[in-house]
C-alpha positions in Angstrom: 0.0 0.0 0.0 2.9 2.4 0.9 4.5 1.7 -2.6 1.1 2.4 -4.3 0.6 5.6 -2.3 4.1 6.8 -3.2 3.4 6.2 -6.9 0.1 7.9 -6.6 1.7 10.9 -4.9 4.4 11.1 -7.7 1.6 11.0 -10.3 -0.4 13.6 -8.3 2.4 16.1 -8.3 2.5 15.9 -12.1 -0.2 17.4 -14.2 -1.4 17.4 -17.8 -4.2 16.3 -20.0 -2.7 12.9 -20.4 -3.8 12.0 -16.9 -7.1 13.9 -16.9 -9.6 12.3 -14.6 -13.2 13.0 -13.8 -13.6 13.5 -10.1 -17.0 13.8 -8.4 -16.9 16.3 -5.6 -19.8 16.5 -3.2 -20.6 19.6 -1.0 -23.6 21.6 0.2 -22.6 25.1 -1.1 -25.6 26.1 -3.1 -26.3 29.7 -2.2 -25.2 32.4 -4.7 -22.0 33.3 -2.8 -21.2 29.7 -2.0 -21.7 28.6 -5.6 -19.4 31.4 -6.8 -16.7 30.2 -4.4 -16.9 26.5 -5.3 -16.7 27.5 -9.0 -13.2 28.9 -8.2 -12.2 25.4 -7.0 -13.7 23.7 -10.1 -12.1 26.2 -12.4 -8.6 25.7 -10.9 -9.0 21.9 -10.9 -10.1 21.8 -14.6 -7.3 24.2 -15.5 -4.8 21.6 -14.2 -6.2 19.1 -16.7 -8.6 17.1 -14.6 -12.4 17.5 -14.5 -14.4 18.6 -11.5 -17.8 16.8 -11.5 -19.9 18.9 -9.3 -22.1 17.0 -6.8 -23.8 19.8 -4.9 -26.4 18.6 -2.4 -29.2 21.1 -1.6 -29.7 21.8 2.1 -27.4 22.3 5.0 -24.6 20.0 6.3 -27.1 18.2 8.5 -29.0 17.2 5.3 -25.9 16.4 3.2 -23.8 14.5 5.8 -26.1 11.5 6.1 -26.1 11.2 2.3 -22.4 11.5 2.0 -21.8 9.0 4.8 -24.3 6.5 3.4 -22.5 6.5 0.0 -19.1 5.9 1.6 -20.4 3.1 3.8 -22.3 1.6 0.9 -19.3 1.3 -1.3 -20.2 4.1 -3.7 -17.7 6.8 -2.6 -17.4 10.1 -4.4 -13.9 11.3 -5.3 -13.9 14.1 -2.7 -16.3 15.6 -0.3 -16.9 18.5 1.9 -17.4 17.2 5.4 -17.4 18.6 8.9 -14.5 17.4 11.1 -15.7 15.6 14.2 -17.1 12.2 15.2 -18.6 11.2 11.9 -15.4 11.8 10.0 -13.3 10.1 12.7 -15.4 7.0 12.5 -14.9 6.8 8.8 -11.2 7.2 9.3 -11.1 4.5 12.0 -12.9 2.2 9.6 -10.2 2.7 7.0 -12.4 4.4 4.5 -10.5 7.7 4.0 -7.4 8.3 2.1 -4.2 9.1 4.0 -3.0 12.5 2.7 0.2 12.6 4.9 2.7 12.4 2.0 1.1 15.3 0.2 0.8 17.2 3.5 4.5 16.7 4.2 5.6 17.5 0.6 3.6 20.7 0.6 4.6 21.7 4.2 1.0 22.1 5.4 2.0 22.0 9.1 4.1 25.1 8.4 1.7 27.2 6.4 -1.7 26.5 7.9 -2.5 28.8 10.7 -3.8 28.7 13.4 -2.6 25.2 14.1 -6.0 24.5 15.7 -7.6 24.6 12.2 -5.3 21.8 11.0 -5.4 19.6 14.2 -8.8 18.0 13.5 -7.5 16.7 10.1 -4.8 14.7 11.9 -5.6 11.3 13.5 -2.9 9.1 15.0 -0.2 11.1 13.3 -1.6 11.0 9.8 -3.5 13.6 7.8 -6.9 12.8 6.4 -8.5 16.1 5.4 -7.7 19.5 3.9 -9.0 22.6 5.7 -9.8 25.2 3.1 -10.9 28.2 5.1 -11.5 29.8 8.4 -15.0 30.9 9.2 -16.2 32.9 12.2 -19.8 33.1 13.3 -20.2 36.3 15.3 -20.9 39.1 12.9 -23.6 41.7 12.6 -24.2 42.7 9.0 -25.8 46.2 8.4 -27.1 47.9 5.2 -25.6 51.4 5.4 -28.1 52.9 3.0 -31.1 51.8 5.1 -29.8 54.0 7.9 -28.4 56.9 6.0 -31.4 57.2 3.6 -33.7 57.4 6.6 -31.7 60.0 8.6 -30.3 57.5 11.0 -26.7 57.0 12.1 -25.1 53.7 11.0 -24.7 51.8 14.3 -21.2 50.9 15.4 -22.4 49.0 18.5 -25.1 46.5 19.4 -26.8 49.0 21.8 -27.0 51.6 19.0 -28.4 49.0 16.7 -31.1 48.0 19.1 -31.9 51.6 19.9 -32.7 52.1 16.2 -35.4 49.4 16.1 -38.4 51.7 16.8 -37.4 54.2 14.1 -36.7 51.4 11.6 -40.1 49.8 12.3 -41.8 53.2 11.8 -40.2 53.3 8.4 -41.5 49.8 7.6 -38.1 48.3 7.7 -37.3 44.9 9.4 -34.8 45.7 12.1 -33.2 42.3 12.3 -33.9 39.5 9.8 -34.1 35.9 10.7 -34.0 32.7 8.7 -34.8 29.1 9.7 -34.6 27.7 13.2 -30.8 27.1 13.2 -30.2 30.8 12.4 -32.3 31.7 15.5 -30.0 29.5 17.7 -27.0 31.0 15.8 -28.1 34.5 16.7 -28.6 33.5 20.3 -25.1 32.0 20.5 -23.6 35.2 19.3 -25.7 37.4 21.6 -24.8 35.1 24.5 -21.0 35.2 24.1 -20.9 38.9 23.3 -23.3 40.1 26.0 -22.4 37.7 28.8 -18.8 37.5 27.8 -16.5 34.6 26.8 -15.5 33.8 30.4 -19.1 33.1 31.2 -19.6 31.1 28.1 -16.6 28.9 29.0 -17.8 28.4 32.5 -21.1 27.2 31.2 -20.0 25.1 28.1 -16.6 23.9 29.2 -17.1 23.7 33.0 -20.9 23.0 33.0 -21.3 25.6 35.8 -25.0 26.0 36.8 -23.9 29.0 38.9 -22.7 30.7 35.7 -26.1 30.1 34.1 -27.8 31.8 37.1 -25.4 34.8 36.9 -26.6 38.3 36.1 -24.3 38.3 33.1 -26.1 35.3 31.6 -29.5 36.8 32.5 -28.5 40.0 30.6 -27.8 37.9 27.5 -31.2 36.3 27.7 -32.8 39.7 28.2 -31.0 41.0 25.1 -32.3 38.0 23.1 -35.8 38.6 24.5 -35.6 42.2 23.3 -34.9 41.0 19.8 -37.8 38.5 20.1 -40.2 41.2 21.2 -39.3 43.4 18.2 -39.4 40.6 15.7 -42.4 39.9 13.3 -42.6 36.1 12.7 -44.2 36.9 9.3 -40.8 38.1 8.1 -38.9 35.0 9.0 -37.4 33.3 5.9 -36.9 29.6 5.0 -33.2 29.9 4.1 -30.3 31.7 5.8 -29.3 33.5 2.6 -32.8 34.8 2.1 -32.6 36.5 5.5 -29.2 38.0 4.4 -30.8 39.0 1.1 -33.4 41.1 3.0 -30.5 43.2 4.3 -28.8 43.4 0.9 -32.0 44.6 -0.7 -32.7 47.1 2.1 -35.9 45.4 3.4 -34.1 44.7 6.6 -31.4 46.7 8.4 -29.3 43.9 10.0 -28.7 40.2 10.1 -26.6 38.1 12.5 -24.7 35.6 10.4 -21.3 34.1 10.0 -18.7 35.6 7.6 -20.0 33.4 4.8 -22.7 36.1 4.4 -20.1 38.2 2.6 -20.3 35.9 -0.4 -24.0 37.0 -0.8 -23.1 40.7 -0.6 -20.3 40.1 -3.2 -22.6 38.3 -5.6 -25.0 41.2 -5.3 -22.1 43.6 -6.2 -22.2 45.3 -2.8 -19.0 46.9 -1.4 -17.9 46.5 2.2 -17.7 49.9 4.0 -19.8 51.6 1.3 -22.9 49.6 0.9 -22.7 47.5 4.1 -20.9 47.3 7.4 -19.8 44.3 9.4 -19.4 44.4 13.2 -17.4 41.5 14.7 -18.7 40.5 18.1 -21.9 42.3 17.2 -20.1 45.6 18.0 -20.0 44.6 21.7 -16.6 42.8 21.8 -14.0 42.6 19.1 -13.9 38.8 19.1 -14.0 36.1 16.4 -14.3 32.3 16.8 -12.7 29.8 14.4 -14.5 27.2 12.4 -14.2 26.2 8.8 -14.7 23.8 6.0 -12.7 20.7 5.1 -12.5 18.2 2.3 -12.0 14.5 2.7 -11.1 11.9 0.1 -12.8 8.5 0.4 -10.7 5.5 -0.6 -11.4 3.8 -3.9 -9.8 1.0 -6.0 -8.9 3.1 -9.1 -5.3 4.3 -9.1 -6.2 7.1 -11.5 -8.9 8.4 -9.1 -6.5 8.2 -6.2 -3.9 10.2 -8.1 -6.5 12.8 -9.0 -7.6 13.0 -5.4 -4.0 13.8 -4.3 -3.8 16.4 -7.0 -7.0 18.1 -5.8 -5.8 17.9 -2.2 -2.6 19.7 -3.2 -4.5 22.3 -5.3 -7.0 23.2 -2.5 -4.1 24.6 -0.4 -2.2 26.3 -3.2 -1.8 30.1 -2.6 -3.7 31.3 -5.6 -6.7 29.0 -5.0 -6.8 29.9 -1.4 -7.1 33.6 -2.2 -9.6 33.2 -5.1 -11.8 30.8 -3.2 -11.9 32.7 0.1 -12.5 36.1 -1.5 -15.7 34.6 -3.0 -16.6 32.6 0.1 -16.3 35.5 2.5 -14.0 33.4 4.7 -10.3 33.7 5.5 -7.5 31.7 3.9 -6.0 29.0 6.2 -2.6 29.8 4.7 -0.8 32.5 6.6 1.6 33.2 3.8 -0.7 34.3 1.0 -1.3 37.8 -0.3 -4.5 39.2 1.2 -4.0 42.7 0.0 -7.1 42.4 -2.1 -9.3 41.4 0.8 -12.2 43.7 1.5 -12.7 45.7 4.6 -14.6 42.9 6.5 -11.9 40.3 5.7 -9.2 42.7 6.8 -11.0 43.1 10.2 -11.1 39.3 10.5 -7.4 38.9 9.6 -6.4 41.5 12.2 -8.4 39.7 14.9 -7.1 36.3 14.0 -3.6 37.6 14.4 -4.3 38.4 18.1 -4.8 35.2 20.1 -6.7 37.2 22.8 -9.3 38.0 20.3 -10.0 34.4 19.1 -12.7 32.3 20.8 -12.6 28.5 21.0 -15.2 26.6 19.1 -17.9 26.0 21.7 -19.7 23.2 19.8 -17.0 20.7 20.6 -17.6 21.3 24.3 -21.1 20.0 24.2 -22.6 16.7 23.2 -25.0 16.6 20.3 -27.8 15.8 22.8 -27.0 18.9 24.9 -26.7 21.1 21.8 -30.2 19.8 20.6 -31.7 20.5 24.1 -30.4 24.1 24.0 -31.6 24.6 20.4 -35.1 23.4 21.3 -35.2 25.7 24.3 -34.0 28.7 22.4 -36.4 28.1 19.5 -39.3 27.8 22.0 -38.2 30.9 23.9 -38.0 32.9 20.7 -41.4 31.9 19.4 -43.4 31.8 22.7 -43.6 35.2 24.4 -45.2 33.6 27.5 -41.8 32.2 28.4 -40.1 34.7 30.6 -36.4 35.4 30.9 -36.5 33.8 34.4 -38.2 30.7 32.9 -35.6 30.4 30.2 -32.7 30.8 32.7 -34.1 28.1 35.0 -34.6 25.7 32.1 -31.1 26.4 30.7 -29.7 25.7 34.2 -31.5 22.3 34.2 -29.9 21.4 30.8 -26.4 22.3 31.9 -26.9 20.5 35.2 -27.4 17.2 33.3 -24.9 18.0 30.5 -21.8 15.7 30.1 
C-alpha cells in the first residue's frame, strides 16, 4: 500500500491532460456566494487538466452529511467531499475508508503554512493527515445595510446597543430591524448574543465547566434579556426559510441587519455590494471585538482506481495552493488557512477578521466541541421555543437552561 501511495503521490504532483480524470466532488454550497466560491475550485482543478464533476447537495450540512456517509459506507464513494470534522469523520477514518494524505501534506509543508494550528489539528488522526482545511469561518458578525440607515436620517450603528436603539425608528419606516432565517439561524443569533453580552468567560464556565452558577449569573440573564428584546421586536411573518434569504433582506434594504457568519459576505459580493460603502460588518456584534474559528474541510474516500487516487491527491494539493486559497476565500467570504498568502485584495470585512485572527486574545474557542449533540439539541429546542413563545419569561428560560447544563456531560 505504501508503494502504491508513493506512486500515486508522484503522479499527483505531475499534471497534464494525459492523466485527466473525472472526479466527483460533493458539497452543500448552493447559495449564490457559495456557488461562486466553489466555482473557483472547479475552475482551478479543470485548468490543471482534470475535470471537477460537481455533486452539490441542496440543504445544510445536516442534510448532506447522512447522504455522504451513506454513500461511503455503501461502497459508492465520491472522489472528494466537503465534510465537517468531528465524530462522523473520525469513525470513517477509523474504519479505514478515508485516504491518508500525509505524504502530500509533508511534501507541501501544510503544518508550516496552515494557521492557526487548531484549524489543521482535526485533520490529523494518529499522526496521519486525512483532510484538507480550506478556510477559516467565524460566526459572530452583525451585517448592516448602510443605505437603510443613511437614507432614513439615522446614524449607521457601530455598537449593538446603538443598533437595538434604532429598532423603533426602523419599524416606523416599515423596515425589518433584524432579519431571521430558519430555526438554526435563531440559535445561531442566540449563541452570538450570549457570548458577546455575557462574555467569553461566562460562556466557557457554562459550556466547558458546566457551571450552573454561571447560568444563574446576572451576566447570563442579561444575555437572555437582550435576546428577549430581539424577540419582542421581531415579526414572525418576516422569517425566511433559508439563511441566505434572510441575508438578502439586508442586501435589498428590506431589513437593516442580520446576525450571520462571515459566509454572508459571499452573498453581498454576488450582489455587487461593497464593504464599507454599501454595508458594514461588526465582529462580536459591536460589543466585543472577538471572532471564533471554524471552517470547511475536504475528505477523500478510498477507492480502488489508481487514476482516481492520483486525481484525489492532485486536488488535495491544489486546494491549499496560494492562488486558489485567495480566489476561493474572496468569493466565500472566509479567511485563507494559509498564513503566507497575499491578502491585500481582501475587502474591509476580511481585513477586520485577519487583524483579529492575528491576536490570540481576540480568538474564541469553538464552543460546539464542548457539548454533546444531545445537549446542543436541548439548547436549540429551548432557544427556539423561547424565541417563538412570548409567554416564556427570561427567568423561565434561565431556569430551564440551568437544568440542561446540570445534566450535561
